[in-house]
C-alpha positions in Angstrom: -7.0 71.1 -44.4 -4.7 68.5 -45.8 -1.0 68.4 -44.4 0.8 68.9 -47.6 4.7 68.1 -46.4 2.9 64.8 -44.6 1.2 63.8 -48.5 4.8 64.3 -49.7 6.3 62.4 -47.7 3.9 59.5 -48.1 2.6 59.0 -51.2 6.3 58.4 -52.9 6.7 55.9 -49.6 3.4 54.4 -50.6 4.1 53.9 -54.3 7.2 52.2 -52.9 5.4 50.1 -50.7 2.3 49.3 -54.0 5.0 48.4 -56.3 6.8 46.2 -54.1 3.9 44.1 -53.1 2.4 44.1 -57.4 6.7 42.5 -58.1 6.7 40.2 -55.1 3.3 38.7 -56.3 4.3 38.4 -59.7 7.5 36.3 -58.7 5.5 34.3 -57.5 3.2 33.5 -59.7 6.1 32.6 -61.8 7.5 30.3 -59.1 3.6 28.9 -59.2 3.3 28.4 -62.3 7.3 26.6 -62.2 6.0 24.0 -59.8 2.6 23.1 -61.8 4.4 22.8 -65.2 7.5 20.4 -63.1 4.0 18.7 -61.8 2.8 18.5 -65.0 5.8 17.1 -66.4 6.0 14.5 -62.5 2.4 13.3 -63.6 3.5 12.6 -67.7 6.3 10.4 -65.9 3.7 8.9 -62.5 1.2 8.2 -65.5 4.2 6.6 -67.8 5.8 4.6 -65.5 2.0 2.9 -64.5 0.8 1.9 -68.2 4.3 0.2 -68.4 3.9 -1.7 -65.0 0.4 -3.1 -66.2 2.1 -3.9 -69.5 4.5 -6.0 -67.3 1.3 -7.1 -64.8 -0.3 -8.3 -68.2 2.6 -10.4 -69.7 2.9 -11.8 -66.1 -0.6 -12.2 -65.7 0.1 -14.6 -69.0 2.8 -16.5 -68.0 1.3 -17.1 -65.0 -1.8 -18.8 -66.4 -0.2 -20.8 -69.8 2.1 -22.0 -67.0 -1.0 -23.4 -65.3 -2.2 -25.3 -68.1 
């Protein structure tokens, strides 16, 4: 049959391990959410910079065209 003292010791240990693993996964998910949020903000900034550079390029092109006329 089952060894009763073994399960009296093993069950709390297994429960503690499962709770620890769950806490670690939960913490990592929050960290990943933070990283995703930061990357999204960085992407937004890069898109804004790209739009500004495109506008500057158009102005430069227009000035160059005007200079050639």
